[in-house]
FIMARVEX-849640 format. One record per residue: residue number from 1; residue in one letter; y, x, z of N, C-alpha, C in turn. Coordinates in steps of 0.05 Angstrom, whole numbers. Example, Ala and Ser with C-alpha at 12.3 -4.5 7.8 and 13.67 -1.06 7.14 Angstrom:
// FIMARVEX-849640
  resi  resn     n.y     n.x     n.z    ca.y    ca.x    ca.z     c.y     c.x     c.z
     1     A    -114     264     156     -90     246     156     -66     264     156
     2     S     -45     257     142     -21     273     143       1     258     157
//
This chain:
// FIMARVEX-849640
  resi  resn     n.y     n.x     n.z    ca.y    ca.x    ca.z     c.y     c.x     c.z
     1     X     272    -633   -1784     236    -636   -1787     219    -618   -1765
     2     X     221    -597   -1772     212    -569   -1764     217    -564   -1743
     3     X     233    -573   -1724     239    -570   -1696     219    -593   -1688
     4     X     214    -615   -1689     205    -632   -1675     180    -616   -1682
     5     X     157    -623   -1708     139    -608   -1708     121    -583   -1683
     6     X     146    -563   -1685     139    -550   -1672     125    -553   -1637
     7     X     156    -570   -1632     153    -583   -1609     126    -608   -1592
     8     X     125    -621   -1628     101    -642   -1619      70    -621   -1619
     9     X      79    -589   -1630      43    -578   -1629      49    -567   -1595
    10     X      67    -559   -1585      80    -540   -1560      59    -565   -1539
    11     X      73    -590   -1537      62    -619   -1523      34    -626   -1539
    12     X      22    -624   -1551     -11    -625   -1549     -18    -590   -1542
    13     X     -17    -575   -1555     -33    -556   -1537     -36    -560   -1510
    14     X      -1    -556   -1494      -1    -567   -1458     -18    -579   -1450
    15     X     -20    -615   -1462     -33    -640   -1460     -74    -634   -1456
    16     X     -74    -617   -1488     -96    -601   -1489    -110    -596   -1459
    17     X    -100    -575   -1451    -103    -566   -1433    -105    -569   -1407
    18     X     -93    -581   -1405     -82    -604   -1373    -109    -611   -1370
    19     X    -122    -631   -1396    -135    -650   -1383    -167    -637   -1391
    20     X    -171    -620   -1404    -193    -601   -1406    -203    -584   -1384
    21     X    -224    -588   -1376    -244    -589   -1362    -249    -552   -1354
    22     X    -241    -542   -1382    -244    -512   -1393    -265    -506   -1402
    23     X    -276    -528   -1401    -316    -509   -1417    -312    -519   -1454
    24     X    -285    -530   -1462    -288    -517   -1494    -264    -489   -1496
    25     X    -260    -488   -1484    -229    -462   -1495    -247    -444   -1507
    26     X    -277    -435   -1499    -282    -399   -1516    -309    -409   -1526
    27     X    -325    -437   -1530    -354    -436   -1543    -342    -425   -1572
    28     X    -312    -435   -1589    -306    -427   -1620    -310    -399   -1627
    29     X    -296    -380   -1594    -302    -365   -1606    -334    -349   -1607
    30     X    -352    -349   -1590    -379    -344   -1598    -389    -342   -1624
    31     X    -410    -339   -1633    -430    -342   -1654    -455    -351   -1653
    32     X    -467    -355   -1627    -479    -380   -1619    -495    -398   -1641
    33     X    -478    -413   -1635    -486    -432   -1660    -496    -429   -1684
    34     X    -479    -409   -1701    -486    -402   -1729    -508    -400   -1722
    35     X    -511    -368   -1708    -543    -360   -1702    -576    -374   -1692
    36     X    -564    -402   -1674    -580    -426   -1677    -589    -428   -1699
    37     X    -577    -451   -1715    -565    -457   -1729    -580    -442   -1749
    38     X    -578    -419   -1769    -599    -394   -1779    -620    -398   -1773
    39     X    -636    -390   -1738    -655    -385   -1743    -669    -413   -1738
    40     X    -658    -441   -1742    -677    -463   -1748    -678    -466   -1780
    41     X    -661    -457   -1801    -664    -461   -1814    -682    -443   -1837
    42     X    -689    -421   -1825    -706    -397   -1825    -727    -417   -1816
    43     X    -733    -426   -1792    -767    -430   -1786    -769    -463   -1808
    44     X    -761    -476   -1816    -760    -502   -1838    -768    -478   -1857
    45     X    -763    -460   -1873    -760    -444   -1895    -781    -434   -1899
    46     X    -784    -420   -1880    -806    -397   -1880    -828    -400   -1866
    47     X    -826    -415   -1848    -852    -417   -1824    -845    -399   -1805
    48     X    -862    -389   -1785    -865    -370   -1771    -844    -380   -1750
    49     X    -834    -350   -1736    -817    -365   -1704    -802    -347   -1706
    50     X    -770    -355   -1704    -757    -349   -1699    -741    -336   -1659
    51     X    -738    -314   -1665    -726    -306   -1634    -701    -297   -1638
    52     X    -699    -303   -1613    -656    -315   -1621    -647    -298   -1600
    53     X    -624    -284   -1602    -605    -269   -1575    -624    -247   -1563
    54     X    -627    -228   -1574    -654    -211   -1566    -627    -182   -1558
    55     X    -647    -182   -1534    -633    -152   -1524    -654    -120   -1520
    56     X    -649    -111   -1540    -673     -79   -1541    -666     -72   -1530
    57     X    -690     -53   -1508    -682     -37   -1491    -679     -13   -1518
    58     X    -652       0   -1511    -656      29   -1530    -656      55   -1510
    59     X    -681      74   -1517    -687      87   -1506    -663     114   -1510
    60     X    -655     115   -1537    -638     138   -1547    -613     137   -1532
    61     X    -598     112   -1523    -567     111   -1516    -566      93   -1490
    62     X    -601      84   -1485    -599      83   -1465    -584      57   -1447
    63     X    -576      38   -1472    -572      15   -1469    -579     -12   -1489
    64     X    -589     -39   -1471    -593     -57   -1492    -584     -54   -1515
    65     X    -593     -55   -1547    -580     -70   -1561    -586     -92   -1571
    66     X    -565    -115   -1583    -565    -142   -1596    -581    -137   -1607
    67     X    -594    -152   -1628    -603    -163   -1656    -592    -199   -1652
    68     X    -593    -205   -1668    -579    -239   -1669    -612    -265   -1676
    69     X    -628    -238   -1698    -649    -256   -1706    -668    -246   -1710
    70     X    -698    -248   -1699    -726    -221   -1714    -750    -246   -1727
    71     X    -746    -249   -1741    -765    -275   -1752    -785    -262   -1760
    72     X    -804    -281   -1750    -834    -269   -1749    -856    -283   -1772
    73     X    -859    -285   -1796    -873    -296   -1806    -908    -287   -1808
    74     X    -926    -299   -1811    -957    -292   -1810    -960    -265   -1820
    75     X    -943    -268   -1853    -940    -234   -1856    -928    -215   -1860
    76     X    -904    -219   -1857    -883    -203   -1853    -861    -208   -1832
    77     X    -828    -185   -1815    -825    -196   -1813    -794    -183   -1811
    78     X    -779    -200   -1802    -751    -185   -1806    -733    -186   -1790
    79     X    -704    -169   -1791    -684    -163   -1766    -667    -182   -1786
    80     X    -662    -195   -1772    -625    -216   -1783    -601    -206   -1765
    81     X    -585    -198   -1787    -553    -203   -1768    -547    -234   -1782
    82     X    -529    -248   -1763    -517    -273   -1776    -487    -264   -1778
    83     X    -468    -256   -1791    -439    -258   -1798    -432    -276   -1799
    84     X    -412    -297   -1784    -402    -322   -1784    -368    -317   -1790
    85     X    -369    -298   -1822    -342    -293   -1818    -331    -322   -1844
    86     X    -307    -324   -1842    -298    -342   -1870    -261    -324   -1866
    87     X    -262    -333   -1895    -248    -328   -1922    -253    -306   -1942
    88     X    -243    -306   -1947    -251    -270   -1979    -252    -257   -1963
    89     X    -279    -240   -1970    -291    -220   -1966    -302    -207   -1981
    90     X    -285    -178   -1981    -298    -148   -1995    -310    -127   -1996
    91     X    -325    -116   -2004    -331     -91   -1991    -325     -71   -2003
    92     X    -315     -42   -1988    -308     -20   -1991    -338       1   -2007
    93     X    -313      18   -2013    -334      42   -2016    -358      41   -1999
    94     X    -355      49   -1971    -367      54   -1953    -383      35   -1941
    95     X    -381      20   -1952    -396     -16   -1944    -385     -26   -1918
    96     X    -361     -29   -1918    -347     -38   -1893    -345     -69   -1913
    97     X    -334     -93   -1883    -317    -100   -1900    -292    -110   -1893
    98     X    -280    -120   -1918    -245    -138   -1911    -246    -155   -1917
    99     X    -252    -178   -1887    -246    -215   -1893    -214    -218   -1891
   100     X    -208    -226   -1906    -180    -233   -1904    -172    -273   -1901
   101     X    -154    -276   -1890    -139    -302   -1901    -167    -325   -1881
   102     X    -187    -325   -1861    -202    -334   -1853    -198    -352   -1832
   103     X    -204    -356   -1814    -204    -373   -1792    -176    -367   -1771
   104     X    -181    -341   -1768    -161    -319   -1754    -129    -315   -1769
   105     X    -126    -317   -1793    -118    -323   -1807    -103    -295   -1814
   106     X    -108    -279   -1805    -116    -249   -1810    -126    -225   -1821
   107     X    -128    -204   -1834    -141    -182   -1837    -161    -183   -1821
   108     X    -184    -182   -1826    -203    -173   -1807    -223    -151   -1817
   109     X    -232    -126   -1810    -249    -107   -1820    -263    -105   -1807
   110     X    -287    -103   -1808    -321    -107   -1811    -330     -75   -1814
   111     X    -340     -58   -1786    -357     -41   -1796    -391     -50   -1816
   112     X    -391     -29   -1836    -417     -44   -1853    -435     -53   -1839
   113     X    -447     -79   -1846    -460    -109   -1823    -492     -91   -1839
   114     X    -502     -92   -1855    -527     -79   -1873    -538     -54   -1852
   115     X    -506     -31   -1857    -525      -5   -1841    -520      -9   -1814
   116     X    -514     -21   -1796    -521     -29   -1775    -537     -47   -1763
   117     X    -549     -65   -1784    -585     -79   -1785    -593     -61   -1797
   118     X    -593     -53   -1802    -616     -37   -1813    -621      -7   -1786
   119     X    -599      -9   -1771    -602      21   -1757    -615       0   -1720
   120     X    -620     -17   -1731    -633     -50   -1712    -664     -43   -1711
   121     X    -676     -37   -1731    -704     -22   -1743    -717     -17   -1717
   122     X    -704       3   -1722    -716      25   -1712    -731      31   -1686
   123     X    -698      12   -1670    -693       8   -1641    -723      -1   -1635
   124     X    -721     -26   -1649    -738     -44   -1651    -775     -40   -1650
   125     X    -773     -22   -1674    -804      -6   -1670    -810      12   -1662
   126     X    -788      28   -1641    -795      39   -1624    -800      21   -1581
   127     X    -794      -8   -1589    -795     -21   -1573    -826     -29   -1575
   128     X    -830     -34   -1607    -854     -48   -1599    -877     -16   -1597
   129     X    -872      -2   -1602    -888      23   -1598    -887      30   -1566
   130     X    -878      30   -1553    -866      30   -1521    -893       7   -1514
   131     X    -895     -10   -1526    -910     -35   -1513    -940     -37   -1531
   132     X    -953     -15   -1547    -980     -17   -1557    -977     -32   -1573
   133     X    -969     -28   -1590    -963     -43   -1624    -946     -25   -1640
   134     X    -966      -7   -1659    -961       7   -1675    -957       1   -1701
   135     X    -926      -6   -1713    -929     -22   -1738    -928      -2   -1767
   136     X    -941     -16   -1789    -947       1   -1809    -910      11   -1817
   137     X    -916      23   -1833    -874      42   -1842    -870      13   -1863
   138     X    -850       8   -1850    -847     -23   -1888    -840     -49   -1869
   139     X    -848     -43   -1846    -867     -75   -1838    -837     -86   -1833
   140     X    -809     -79   -1818    -795     -88   -1821    -777     -89   -1842
   141     X    -761    -110   -1850    -742    -113   -1862    -713    -121   -1856
   142     X    -695    -123   -1873    -666    -141   -1848    -649    -138   -1870
   143     X    -636    -170   -1857    -619    -184   -1885    -593    -188   -1862
   144     X    -575    -190   -1880    -543    -207   -1867    -542    -223   -1873
   145     X    -540    -249   -1867    -539    -277   -1869    -513    -289   -1864
   146     X    -496    -299   -1881    -465    -299   -1878    -463    -344   -1887
   147     X    -477    -360   -1861    -469    -391   -1872    -452    -401   -1857
   148     X    -423    -386   -1857    -399    -399   -1858    -396    -411   -1884
   149     X    -386    -443   -1881    -380    -457   -1913    -350    -433   -1927
   150     X    -337    -433   -1905    -317    -417   -1917    -304    -391   -1927
   151     X    -341    -369   -1927    -346    -342   -1943    -349    -351   -1969
   152     X    -320    -333   -1966    -323    -322   -2005    -313    -301   -2011
   153     X    -330    -295   -2022    -336    -252   -2041    -311    -253   -2055
   154     X    -308    -231   -2064    -290    -215   -2082    -315    -194   -2090
   155     X    -312    -195   -2112    -332    -182   -2130    -359    -188   -2123
   156     X    -376    -203   -2125    -399    -212   -2113    -416    -195   -2115
   157     X    -415    -169   -2130    -428    -154   -2149    -432    -124   -2131
   158     X    -414    -133   -2118    -410    -107   -2096    -422    -100   -2076
   159     X    -431    -130   -2059    -453    -138   -2040    -483    -126   -2038
   160     X    -484    -113   -2023    -517    -107   -2029    -532    -128   -2026
   161     X    -561    -119   -2037    -576    -144   -2038    -591    -155   -2008
   162     X    -582    -132   -2002    -595    -150   -1962    -570    -172   -1939
   163     X    -547    -168   -1971    -522    -196   -1965    -536    -228   -1966
   164     X    -539    -240   -1958    -537    -274   -1961    -515    -282   -1964
   165     X    -499    -290   -1987    -477    -301   -1981    -479    -328   -1981
   166     X    -453    -348   -1969    -462    -374   -1963    -478    -381   -1984
   167     X    -463    -386   -2007    -466    -388   -2037    -500    -387   -2038
   168     X    -504    -368   -2035    -531    -368   -2042    -549    -376   -2020
   169     X    -543    -381   -1996    -552    -391   -1967    -565    -420   -1970
   170     X    -549    -432   -1974    -549    -461   -1988    -565    -475   -1997
   171     X    -577    -449   -2027    -587    -453   -2047    -614    -447   -2039
   172     X    -626    -432   -2012    -644    -428   -2008    -662    -448   -2019
   173     X    -690    -445   -2021    -710    -466   -2015    -738    -455   -2007
   174     X    -761    -460   -2003    -778    -448   -1991    -811    -452   -2018
   175     X    -797    -443   -2031    -821    -444   -2052    -819    -415   -2066
   176     X    -837    -412   -2074    -849    -379   -2081    -828    -364   -2096
   177     X    -808    -383   -2107    -802    -374   -2134    -764    -369   -2124
   178     X    -763    -367   -2092    -735    -374   -2088    -718    -360   -2085
   179     X    -694    -350   -2080    -682    -327   -2072    -700    -297   -2047
   180     X    -703    -321   -2034    -712    -292   -2009    -749    -293   -2010
   181     X    -756    -303   -2042    -782    -289   -2051    -783    -264   -2063
   182     X    -796    -249   -2042    -786    -204   -2038    -775    -205   -2024
   183     X    -764    -217   -2009    -739    -206   -1991    -754    -184   -1965
   184     X    -772    -182   -1964    -788    -191   -1938    -810    -162   -1960
   185     X    -812    -136   -1950    -835    -123   -1959    -866    -126   -1951
   186     X    -882    -134   -1973    -913    -131   -1963    -914    -114   -1960
   187     X    -915    -120   -1927    -920     -94   -1897    -954     -90   -1912
   188     X    -975     -93   -1919   -1000     -88   -1925   -1007     -92   -1940
   189     X    -989     -94   -1968    -996     -95   -1997   -1032    -106   -1999
   190     X   -1039    -123   -1996   -1071    -133   -1998   -1086    -120   -1980
   191     X   -1074    -111   -1952   -1097    -106   -1937   -1108    -127   -1921
   192     X   -1123    -117   -1895   -1138    -132   -1884   -1134    -155   -1874
   193     X   -1130    -176   -1874   -1129    -205   -1856   -1121    -197   -1839
   194     X   -1148    -187   -1818   -1149    -181   -1792   -1135    -183   -1772
   195     X   -1122    -150   -1788   -1102    -130   -1778   -1077    -152   -1782
   196     X   -1071    -158   -1814   -1048    -178   -1814   -1051    -194   -1781
   197     X   -1065    -215   -1776   -1063    -231   -1755   -1072    -215   -1732
   198     X   -1074    -197   -1730   -1072    -179   -1705   -1045    -166   -1700
   199     X   -1027    -163   -1713   -1006    -151   -1709    -989    -170   -1708
   200     X    -986    -189   -1719    -974    -217   -1719    -977    -233   -1698
   201     X    -995    -238   -1674   -1005    -248   -1657    -997    -228   -1633
   202     X    -996    -205   -1638    -984    -184   -1623    -951    -179   -1614
   203     X    -940    -186   -1640    -904    -186   -1645    -897    -203   -1630
   204     X    -919    -239   -1637    -897    -259   -1616    -904    -254   -1590
   205     X    -919    -248   -1587    -926    -235   -1550    -908    -220   -1542
   206     X    -901    -194   -1555    -891    -194   -1548    -860    -191   -1545
   207     X    -852    -205   -1563    -815    -219   -1563    -819    -252   -1555
   208     X    -836    -252   -1543    -832    -289   -1526    -819    -277   -1499
   209     X    -837    -246   -1495    -839    -247   -1465    -813    -220   -1466
   210     X    -803    -217   -1490    -774    -186   -1492    -751    -199   -1486
   211     X    -734    -182   -1470    -706    -195   -1459    -687    -202   -1480
   212     X    -677    -215   -1469    -658    -231   -1493    -631    -249   -1461
   213     X    -614    -258   -1482    -584    -271   -1470    -596    -293   -1462
   214     X    -586    -300   -1437    -583    -321   -1417    -574    -349   -1441
   215     X    -582    -374   -1444    -570    -384   -1463    -554    -414   -1446
   216     X    -536    -421   -1451    -532    -454   -1449    -523    -470   -1475
   217     X    -534    -499   -1470    -528    -510   -1484    -518    -544   -1470
   218     X    -498    -547   -1485    -471    -555   -1476    -470    -593   -1490
   219     X    -466    -611   -1473    -460    -636   -1488    -439    -638   -1506
   220     X    -424    -616   -1511    -404    -613   -1537    -415    -608   -1564
   221     X    -446    -605   -1562    -462    -597   -1594    -455    -559   -1595
   222     X    -456    -543   -1563    -450    -523   -1577    -472    -502   -1562
   223     X    -465    -478   -1569    -483    -451   -1554    -471    -431   -1540
   224     X    -472    -432   -1523    -466    -397   -1510    -487    -385   -1498
   225     X    -496    -358   -1518    -507    -333   -1511    -491    -314   -1492
   226     X    -509    -310   -1471    -482    -288   -1450    -511    -284   -1424
   227     X    -497    -289   -1401    -510    -288   -1379    -500    -304   -1348
   228     X    -518    -311   -1346    -516    -333   -1316    -512    -318   -1292
   229     X    -480    -327   -1284    -470    -302   -1259    -481    -322   -1234
   230     X    -472    -347   -1233    -476    -360   -1206    -461    -395   -1212
   231     X    -480    -403   -1183    -463    -429   -1186    -446    -434   -1162
   232     X    -429    -443   -1177    -402    -448   -1164    -396    -487   -1137
   233     X    -396    -488   -1126    -382    -514   -1115    -383    -528   -1085
   234     X    -388    -542   -1073    -391    -554   -1049    -425    -534   -1042
   235     X    -415    -533   -1013    -449    -514    -998    -464    -527    -998
   236     X    -457    -553    -985    -500    -570    -992    -501    -566   -1012
   237     X    -487    -556   -1028    -500    -565   -1065    -503    -541   -1066
   238     X    -498    -524   -1050    -509    -490   -1073    -537    -484   -1049
   239     X    -530    -500   -1024    -560    -507   -1007    -577    -514   -1036
   240     X    -585    -535   -1044    -595    -538   -1058    -610    -520   -1090
   241     X    -595    -516   -1085    -599    -498   -1113    -601    -472   -1108
   242     X    -610    -466   -1090    -614    -431   -1074    -634    -432   -1091
   243     X    -648    -444   -1091    -693    -433   -1105    -681    -431   -1136
   244     X    -654    -430   -1152    -659    -420   -1173    -643    -392   -1177
   245     X    -662    -375   -1178    -656    -354   -1192    -671    -340   -1214
   246     X    -659    -319   -1218    -667    -311   -1234    -695    -304   -1247
   247     X    -704    -299   -1217    -738    -276   -1206    -759    -306   -1212
   248     X    -744    -324   -1209    -758    -356   -1200    -769    -373   -1219
   249     X    -739    -379   -1229    -736    -404   -1253    -725    -398   -1284
   250     X    -749    -401   -1300    -732    -395   -1331    -720    -419   -1335
   251     X    -715    -439   -1331    -699    -465   -1345    -699    -486   -1325
   252     X    -663    -502   -1340    -660    -514   -1316    -651    -541   -1342
   253     X    -654    -568   -1340    -639    -578   -1358    -629    -606   -1342
   254     X    -604    -619   -1353    -585    -639   -1340    -597    -665   -1333
   255     X    -612    -684   -1318    -612    -705   -1327    -595    -731   -1325
   256     X    -597    -743   -1318    -588    -780   -1312    -563    -775   -1284
   257     X    -541    -782   -1286    -520    -794   -1263    -524    -810   -1251
   258     X    -529    -809   -1218    -523    -824   -1195    -491    -825   -1183
   259     X    -480    -856   -1195    -451    -850   -1189    -459    -872   -1157
   260     X    -444    -865   -1138    -442    -862   -1106    -408    -866   -1109
   261     X    -395    -873   -1121    -368    -880   -1128    -363    -845   -1145
   262     X    -337    -854   -1164    -325    -827   -1189    -326    -798   -1174
   263     X    -321    -804   -1143    -311    -771   -1129    -337    -765   -1129
   264     X    -358    -781   -1118    -386    -770   -1111    -409    -778   -1130
   265     X    -400    -774   -1150    -423    -775   -1162    -444    -752   -1167
   266     X    -467    -757   -1178    -479    -735   -1178    -499    -738   -1201
   267     X    -518    -706   -1198    -529    -706   -1233    -561    -697   -1223
   268     X    -574    -704   -1237    -610    -686   -1232    -608    -677   -1231
   269     X    -617    -637   -1231    -621    -628   -1237    -646    -611   -1245
   270     X    -668    -606   -1259    -695    -614   -1257    -698    -576   -1271
   271     X    -717    -562   -1260    -716    -541   -1260    -747    -534   -1253
   272     X    -761    -503   -1266    -780    -498   -1289    -788    -466   -1265
   273     X    -803    -477   -1250    -812    -440   -1246    -824    -430   -1267
   274     X    -810    -397   -1265    -812    -376   -1278    -849    -366   -1289
   275     X    -857    -362   -1301    -883    -375   -1316    -891    -342   -1316
   276     X    -907    -327   -1306    -907    -296   -1319    -931    -293   -1327
   277     X    -946    -314   -1335    -978    -319   -1352    -976    -337   -1376
   278     X    -957    -339   -1377    -957    -351   -1412    -961    -367   -1427
   279     X    -979    -387   -1389    -978    -414   -1397    -968    -435   -1397
   280     X    -945    -448   -1381    -921    -455   -1392    -922    -486   -1364
   281     X    -900    -480   -1367    -893    -498   -1340    -906    -538   -1345
   282     X    -923    -545   -1337    -933    -576   -1333    -914    -595   -1322
   283     X    -905    -620   -1335    -889    -634   -1326    -892    -641   -1290
   284     X    -917    -637   -1287    -917    -642   -1257    -910    -612   -1241
   285     X    -901    -592   -1255    -881    -567   -1237    -849    -567   -1238
   286     X    -841    -594   -1251    -819    -578   -1246    -800    -600   -1225
   287     X    -788    -581   -1213    -768    -585   -1189    -747    -601   -1194
   288     X    -738    -622   -1174    -718    -640   -1171    -692    -635   -1154
   289     X    -672    -633   -1158    -646    -629   -1134    -625    -643   -1147
   290     X    -615    -661   -1127    -587    -670   -1135    -563    -657   -1134
   291     X    -544    -656   -1142    -511    -638   -1130    -494    -660   -1155
   292     X    -475    -651   -1131    -445    -654   -1148    -446    -659   -1189
   293     X    -434    -672   -1197    -431    -671   -1222    -404    -650   -1230
   294     X    -395    -643   -1207    -371    -622   -1204    -381    -593   -1200
   295     X    -414    -589   -1199    -420    -552   -1186    -407    -547   -1215
   296     X    -404    -521   -1213    -399    -502   -1236    -411    -484   -1243
   297     X    -422    -474   -1269    -450    -449   -1274    -412    -433   -1284
   298     X    -418    -412   -1272    -405    -396   -1273    -419    -370   -1297
   299     X    -406    -377   -1328    -422    -355   -1339    -410    -336   -1356
   300     X    -422    -316   -1371    -404    -291   -1378    -422    -298   -1406
   301     X    -400    -306   -1424    -415    -303   -1460    -422    -269   -1464
   302     X    -432    -288   -1484    -436    -248   -1494    -405    -243   -1514
   303     X    -402    -213   -1513    -376    -206   -1515    -357    -203   -1508
   304     X    -352    -227   -1486    -330    -213   -1481    -330    -220   -1434
   305     X    -306    -194   -1431    -313    -188   -1411    -296    -208   -1386
   306     X    -297    -229   -1392    -292    -251   -1383    -311    -270   -1370
   307     X    -310    -286   -1349    -328    -302   -1347    -320    -328   -1343
   308     X    -338    -347   -1346    -324    -379   -1357    -337    -388   -1337
   309     X    -326    -415   -1328    -343    -434   -1317    -339    -464   -1329
   310     X    -368    -470   -1327    -384    -485   -1335    -388    -514   -1317
   311     X    -374    -538   -1323    -386    -564   -1303    -412    -576   -1312
   312     X    -428    -577   -1286    -453    -586   -1304    -465    -608   -1303
   313     X    -440    -617   -1302    -435    -656   -1325    -432    -653   -1352
   314     X    -432    -625   -1359    -430    -607   -1383    -441    -596   -1402
   315     X    -466    -598   -1388    -490    -584   -1389    -517    -591   -1401
   316     X    -533    -588   -1418    -559    -606   -1421    -576    -580   -1415
   317     X    -571    -559   -1419    -589    -537   -1403    -580    -516   -1397
   318     X    -602    -502   -1379    -589    -467   -1383    -620    -457   -1382
   319     X    -625    -436   -1406    -643    -416   -1407    -639    -383   -1394
   320     X    -655    -381   -1368    -652    -362   -1353    -671    -331   -1368
   321     X    -663    -313   -1388    -686    -286   -1389    -682    -281   -1368
   322     X    -717    -262   -1364    -732    -254   -1348    -715    -226   -1335
//
């Protein structure tokens, strides 16, 4: 019986790889889906704007620092790390996490997520200062959110207050008496409303143009953060796509398919010119090209040393950071 079961699993995996177009082999490895899901719920709960997948330049290290989410509300702001870990999780005396029996079925150790998140705050503050905005001390707070339904705590009282476990996450409500009440420090302590509004406007303006990861939205209901590399495909199609460059285009979407026989199916690609003035592109400013559905996007996911290829037929949209 065991022999037949093992053979069956092997055959299933071989068939899955044979028939797959390669688009679904890596997306589960990356936490972008969880990050976008958390950002959306935070906006629903507390209003404001959640900025996802930031790459903030760090003058000290000389390399960009990754920030999962920055949430900006009318009064305050927070740096948020999303840890999509599963299994039984405990905290040692140094604040490091040990995850046992999760999705990878092995023990995984994570450096103190709260300490790592707190280290991002001065990086972000320094970035704002270089952009001409000096924030009051303590304006940014931080949180570590664990949205995986298979997240289980061992000795829950050992987790610092900055950690939002899954059980706490699903119980959050927008009322003032919810768990998140007071999770962000009152930065102004009754300060002038005009000052609050001025800083809020400045934060949104700067974050909307801050460096971010490129992002792919796939038809499989997956999102991938990373870096767009190039298009691959027929030379005529590549010629059609020649104007889709980071310096010129901020976003492209994949529309309807035109069928000219299965081997020559075409996809309508709409792309908008990059707007450096913040006015946004109107519908009339969208450009259109038609290319073969077999054309591929070469993309390097965040945290991976390997590039991946995604067929245009599997993509809903591609956003390119400035």
